[in-house]
Steps between C-alpha positions, in 0.01 A plus 500: 500500500447716193346838557295665228580850620716693743248778564450673830199323637378146463696254290319209333724212395458327165362189676241707686401691184451171312285358780287817515450482122395135526253577780351792304458274196314250719274782622439606140542867595738758365374790713656384827822610666694327775454716809766473770397662826610521861232486768509504880481151643690177533722399787770761423274802443469519119390247241537482123201466274524395135184487292361584159323833488308684230486825697722803457533677833600864544877512551570150362856432390501289183781285363518296181697178481494345154129572460406426861362801687589521869343769718550614857303759691676812623496382863664165418761644263753609765495153658560329166784702344756251370287198594528205262194289422598154379321174430652177628396149407702245694424179685501701825297803398290637220378856478593863489770629731598855590858590588474842661813693601282737706384227740681520833347180633273218395333194643521131425200504267685732260186702429537762772774755559590813691 
């Protein structure tokens, strides 16, 4: 796994950055950022949300990975420090994954953590 940066905060791998770029090209928009957020919910207490967002919220933390803008809100930031967002495309699974060193537990679905 090749990381594009070793910043404090979220890390977006090269594979994830390429996939985000491809999705943005399909959307035909260059004003969107990939927002990574943590919300209450899921079977373990917290759930990740990844979506394209045109908004700039007060307190947003912004990262740039080879031209891909990634933002987190100030409440999600502490939960995501050092988390790696990757994109996998295998026969078993396709999609974005988050490897989060801050998670103390997770569930079988892989989308929820505590």
